[in-house]
Residue, then its C-alpha position, 0 to 999 in steps of 0.5 A: m920750753e916745757e909747759i907749766k903743770e897746773i892745778t884749778t883750786e877746785e882739784l886741789k879742794k878735792k885732794l885737800e878733802s881727801g886727806e891727800k899730803l901736799n906741799l903747798i908753797d904761798v909765795r905771796e908777801d906778808e901782808e897778803v897772807a895776813h889776809g888767810m892762807i889755805p890750810g897747811a900751807k906754807h909761806i915763802k915770799m917770791g923773793d925769798i925762793p933762791n935763797r930757801l932751795d934747800e927748803f924743797n926736794k926734787e923727789e916731791e911735788y910742789i904747788f905755788i899760790c898766789r894772789s892771781g896765779a901770775r907770780s907763782g907761775n913765775v916761780c914754777r918756771y924758775l924752779q922747773e928749770l932747776g928741776y924741780n916738779v911743780r904745779n900752779m894753782v890757776g887763778g890763785m887765792l882770788a879763785w878760791d873760795g875754800e877754807v883759810t887760816k888766818 
């Protein structure tokens, strides 16, 4: 099985600061994202991903975010098997010390 590509919170922060256009998807539950999301991230709960595949484009890369990196890792594995280009944010929001929006 192919390894899941990863991105660290530091790498992600640098990309955002340099104005790169990224597809960030936060897969946490509603009550978790209420505490703040990375600016520009789109919220799609992990359980909703299979029903919302039409929102993803196989030509683009998506970075997945959760609380610790475990759930987003599972989502990445699932989508990668379907042929999507994905990356998991290591350490999740617990490791994120950048800006958040509520």
